[in-house]
C-alpha positions in Angstrom: 0.0 0.0 0.0 2.8 2.4 0.9 4.5 1.5 -2.3 1.4 2.3 -4.3 1.1 5.7 -2.5 4.8 6.4 -3.2 4.4 5.6 -6.9 1.3 7.7 -7.1 3.1 10.6 -5.4 5.9 10.4 -7.9 3.5 10.4 -10.8 1.7 13.5 -9.4 5.1 15.2 -8.8 6.3 14.4 -12.3 3.0 15.8 -13.7 3.4 18.9 -11.6 6.9 19.4 -12.9 5.8 18.8 -16.4 3.0 21.4 -16.1 5.3 24.0 -14.6 7.8 23.3 -17.4 5.1 23.8 -20.0 4.1 27.0 -18.3 7.6 28.2 -18.3 8.1 27.4 -22.0 4.9 29.2 -22.9 6.0 32.4 -21.1 9.7 32.2 -22.0 10.5 34.5 -25.0 11.9 33.0 -28.1 15.3 34.0 -29.5 13.4 35.9 -32.2 11.4 38.0 -29.8 14.4 38.6 -27.5 16.4 39.9 -30.5 13.8 42.2 -31.8 13.2 43.7 -28.4 16.7 45.1 -28.6 15.9 47.0 -31.8 14.2 49.5 -29.5 17.3 50.1 -27.4 18.3 53.8 -27.2 21.8 53.0 -28.7 20.1 51.5 -31.8 17.9 54.6 -32.1 21.0 56.8 -31.9 22.8 54.7 -34.5 19.9 55.1 -37.0 19.3 58.7 -36.2 22.9 59.7 -36.9 23.3 57.3 -39.9 20.2 58.6 -41.6 21.2 62.2 -41.0 24.7 61.5 -42.5 26.3 62.9 -39.3 29.7 61.2 -39.8 31.2 63.7 -37.3 29.2 61.7 -34.6 30.2 58.2 -35.7 32.7 57.9 -32.9 30.0 58.7 -30.3 27.9 56.0 -32.0 30.7 53.5 -31.7 31.3 54.5 -28.0 27.6 53.9 -27.1 27.5 50.6 -28.9 30.8 49.5 -27.2 29.4 50.3 -23.8 26.3 48.2 -24.6 28.5 45.4 -25.9 30.6 45.4 -22.7 27.4 45.1 -20.7 26.2 42.2 -22.8 28.5 40.6 -25.4 25.6 38.3 -26.5 23.7 41.3 -27.9 23.6 40.5 -31.6 22.4 43.9 -32.7 25.1 45.8 -30.8 27.7 43.4 -32.2 26.6 43.7 -35.8 26.3 47.4 -35.6 29.8 47.8 -34.2 30.8 46.3 -37.5 28.4 48.5 -39.5 29.4 51.7 -37.7 33.1 51.1 -38.4 32.4 50.5 -42.1 30.5 53.8 -42.1 33.6 55.5 -40.5 35.9 53.8 -42.9 33.8 54.8 -45.9 33.1 58.4 -45.0 35.7 59.1 -42.3 37.6 61.6 -44.5 34.7 64.0 -43.7 34.7 63.0 -40.0 38.4 63.7 -39.3 39.7 60.1 -39.2 43.5 60.0 -39.5 45.2 57.4 -41.7 46.8 55.9 -38.6 43.4 55.0 -37.3 42.4 53.0 -40.3 44.1 49.6 -39.6 42.5 49.4 -36.1 39.0 50.1 -37.4 39.4 47.6 -40.2 40.5 44.9 -37.7 37.6 45.8 -35.4 35.1 45.7 -38.2 36.3 42.2 -39.1 36.2 41.1 -35.5 32.7 42.2 -34.8 31.3 41.0 -38.2 32.9 37.6 -37.6 31.3 37.3 -34.1 27.9 38.6 -35.4 28.0 36.0 -38.1 28.9 33.2 -35.7 26.0 34.3 -33.5 23.6 34.3 -36.4 24.8 32.6 -39.6 21.4 33.1 -41.2 22.2 36.8 -41.8 23.9 36.8 -45.2 24.3 40.6 -45.2 26.8 40.2 -42.3 28.6 37.5 -44.3 29.1 39.9 -47.2 30.4 42.6 -44.9 32.6 40.1 -43.2 34.1 39.2 -46.6 34.8 42.9 -47.3 36.4 43.4 -43.9 38.6 40.3 -44.4 39.7 41.5 -47.8 40.4 45.0 -46.5 42.4 43.6 -43.6 44.3 41.3 -45.9 45.5 44.4 -47.8 46.8 45.9 -44.6 48.5 42.7 -43.5 49.6 41.8 -47.0 48.1 38.4 -46.6 47.3 36.5 -49.8 45.7 33.7 -47.7 43.3 36.1 -45.9 42.5 37.8 -49.2 41.5 34.5 -50.7 39.5 33.6 -47.7 37.6 36.9 -47.8 36.9 36.6 -51.6 35.7 33.1 -51.1 33.3 34.3 -48.3 32.2 37.0 -50.7 31.3 34.5 -53.4 29.4 32.4 -50.7 27.4 35.5 -49.7 26.6 36.3 -53.3 25.4 32.7 -53.8 23.2 33.0 -50.7 21.7 36.5 -51.5 22.8 37.8 -54.9 20.4 40.8 -54.9 22.2 42.2 -51.9 25.8 40.9 -51.9 26.7 41.5 -55.6 26.7 45.1 -54.7 28.2 44.7 -51.2 31.2 42.8 -52.7 31.4 44.6 -56.0 31.6 48.1 -54.6 34.8 47.1 -52.9 36.4 47.0 -56.3 34.8 50.0 -57.9 38.1 51.9 -57.8 40.3 49.0 -58.9 42.2 49.3 -62.2 39.6 49.2 -65.0 41.3 46.3 -66.8 41.8 44.2 -63.7 39.7 41.0 -63.3 38.3 42.3 -60.0 36.9 45.5 -61.5 35.5 43.6 -64.5 33.8 41.0 -62.3 32.4 43.8 -60.1 30.9 45.6 -63.0 29.5 42.4 -64.3 27.8 41.8 -60.9 26.2 45.3 -61.2 24.6 44.3 -64.5 23.4 40.9 -63.4 21.9 42.4 -60.3 19.5 44.2 -62.6 18.4 40.8 -63.9 18.2 39.3 -60.4 16.1 42.2 -59.2 13.9 43.5 -62.0 13.8 41.4 -65.2 15.7 38.5 -66.7 16.1 40.5 -70.0 18.3 43.6 -69.8 19.5 45.2 -73.0 22.9 46.5 -72.0 23.0 48.9 -74.9 19.6 50.4 -73.9 18.7 49.3 -70.3 15.1 50.7 -70.4 13.8 49.1 -67.2 12.2 52.1 -65.7 8.8 50.4 -65.4 10.3 47.8 -63.0 11.9 50.5 -60.8 9.1 53.0 -60.6 7.2 51.1 -57.9 6.3 52.2 -54.4 6.6 48.9 -52.6 7.3 50.3 -49.2 4.3 48.5 -47.6 5.1 45.1 -49.1 7.2 42.3 -47.6 9.6 41.7 -50.4 11.8 39.1 -48.8 15.2 39.0 -50.7 13.9 41.6 -53.2 13.9 44.2 -50.5 17.6 44.8 -51.5 16.2 46.0 -54.9 14.0 48.8 -53.7 13.9 51.8 -51.3 13.0 51.3 -47.7 13.2 53.0 -44.3 16.7 51.5 -43.9 17.9 52.8 -47.3 15.4 55.4 -48.5 17.4 56.0 -51.7 18.8 52.5 -52.3 17.8 52.7 -56.0 19.3 56.1 -56.7 22.6 55.3 -54.9 22.9 52.0 -56.8 22.7 53.6 -60.2 24.9 56.5 -59.2 27.7 54.0 -58.3 27.1 51.8 -61.3 27.2 54.8 -63.7 30.4 55.9 -62.1 31.9 52.5 -62.7 30.9 52.5 -66.4 32.2 56.0 -66.8 35.6 54.7 -65.7 35.5 52.3 -68.7 35.2 55.2 -71.1 31.6 54.4 -72.1 29.9 57.8 -71.3 26.9 57.0 -73.5 25.9 53.9 -71.5 26.8 55.5 -68.2 24.3 58.3 -68.9 21.5 55.7 -69.5 22.4 54.1 -66.2 22.5 57.4 -64.3 19.0 58.2 -65.8 17.5 55.1 -64.3 17.9 56.7 -60.9 15.2 59.2 -61.9 12.7 56.3 -62.2 12.8 55.9 -58.4 9.5 57.0 -56.8 11.6 59.0 -54.3 14.0 60.6 -56.6 12.8 64.2 -56.0 13.6 64.0 -52.2 17.1 62.5 -52.8 19.9 64.7 -51.2 22.3 63.7 -54.1 20.0 64.5 -57.0 22.1 67.5 -58.1 25.2 65.3 -58.0 23.7 62.8 -60.4 22.4 65.6 -62.7 25.9 66.9 -62.9 27.3 63.4 -63.6 25.0 63.2 -66.7 26.2 66.6 -67.9 29.9 65.8 -67.3 30.0 62.1 -68.3 32.4 62.6 -71.2 34.7 64.7 -69.0 34.6 62.2 -66.2 35.9 59.4 -68.3 39.3 61.0 -67.8 38.7 62.7 -64.4 37.6 59.6 -62.6 40.8 57.8 -63.6 42.9 60.6 -62.1 43.9 59.5 -58.5 44.9 63.1 -57.6 41.3 64.4 -57.9 39.2 65.5 -54.9 35.6 66.5 -54.3 32.4 64.7 -54.9 32.1 65.9 -58.5 35.6 64.7 -59.4 35.8 61.2 -57.9 33.6 58.2 -58.0 30.9 58.1 -55.3 32.6 55.0 -53.7 35.7 57.2 -53.0 33.9 60.5 -52.3 33.3 60.2 -48.5 29.5 59.9 -49.2 29.4 56.2 -50.1 26.9 55.2 -47.4 25.0 58.4 -47.4 24.1 58.2 -51.1 21.7 55.4 -50.3 21.0 55.9 -46.6 20.8 59.6 -45.9 17.3 61.1 -45.3 16.6 64.5 -46.6 14.1 66.8 -44.7 11.4 65.5 -47.1 12.3 61.9 -46.3 12.2 62.6 -42.5 8.8 64.1 -43.0 7.7 61.1 -45.0 8.8 58.6 -42.3 7.9 60.7 -39.2 5.1 58.3 -38.1 6.7 55.2 -39.5 6.9 52.2 -37.1 10.3 51.1 -38.0 10.8 48.9 -35.0 7.8 46.8 -36.1 9.2 46.9 -39.7 12.4 45.2 -38.5 10.4 42.5 -36.7 7.7 41.8 -39.3 10.3 41.6 -42.1 12.9 39.7 -39.9 15.6 42.1 -41.1 18.3 40.1 -39.2 17.1 36.8 -40.9 16.8 35.1 -37.5 14.4 32.5 -39.0 16.4 32.2 -42.2 16.5 34.2 -45.4 13.1 34.1 -47.1 12.4 34.5 -50.8 
C-alpha cells in the first residue's frame, strides 16, 4: 500500500513538474522575440538617427555607445553587428569626419572582429557574411596576406550565392576603384549588370537598359523578402538612386559615357528621386559624363564631382541619408515593427 502511494506521489510530482515546465516554456520569450526587443534600445535609435542624418562627425560617439552596450552584454547581436556597420561607415566616410590614416588599420581589424562574431552568432544573416568578406579583404590588404585575401573573396562568393540581390553590390563596390582592366573590376561591373536581372527582369539590353517600369514602384508596404535589396525602404530610403549612381560611375571609368548616362538616368525612375539629397550630384554626372571618363581615372582628384561616389566620402550616405522631405515622409513610421515583421536580421532564415 505504501509503495502504491509512493508511486502515485511520484506520478503526481512528475506531472506537476511537467505542467510547470510547460508554463515556463509558454512564457519564455523566443530568440526571435528577444532579439527584436533590442531593436528598440536607445543605442540603436541613436545609430539610425545619426546614420540617416549622415552625421559622420558623430560616428565615434555612435561607436562608443555601442561598445558600452556590448561590454554590458556581449551576446547582444544587434550591438555586435552594428559595431561592424558603424566602423564601415567610419571607414567609408571618415575623411569627412576627421579620421586619420593611422586609425584605419585598427578600425578595419575591429570591423572584421565584430562582423565575424555577429555571423557566428547568427549565420542566417547573409548581409553580415558579405560585410565580413569585405572586412577580411580590407584587412588582408593591410596585413599583405594573400591567404586572408583569398578567404575573404571566397566568403564573398558564398554571400553572393546566398543572396545575390544584396551581396553582388556589397562585394562589388569594394572593387569600384580598382584598375579598370583588372579582373576584379571587370567582375564587379558584371555583378552590377546581373543584379538588374536578379532584381527586375531577366532580360536587360545593356546597350539600352530601359527598365524604368520595374523600378518605378512604391513597394514600401510590401514584404519583399530578398527583393527588399532592390527597392527603397526605411533603412535605405534611396537605395535605387545610390545604386545607379555607383554603377554609372563604374561605367564612366571604362570610357563608355553614353551607356553611363543611361544608367544614371535610371535613378530618376525611383519614386523617391525628388527627395534625394544627391539629386544634383547625379544631374551633374550626366552633364559631365564625357569629361569624367578621364577625371575619374585621375587619382589626384578630390571633391564629390571629381571622384567616383565610392571614394567620395559619401558612399553610405548616397543610399541611406534622409533629406528633410524623407524625414517628414517617415515621421510616423513604425520602423521597430518593420524590423520584426520583415525579420531584417534573418533570425528565422532568409526568405524569398
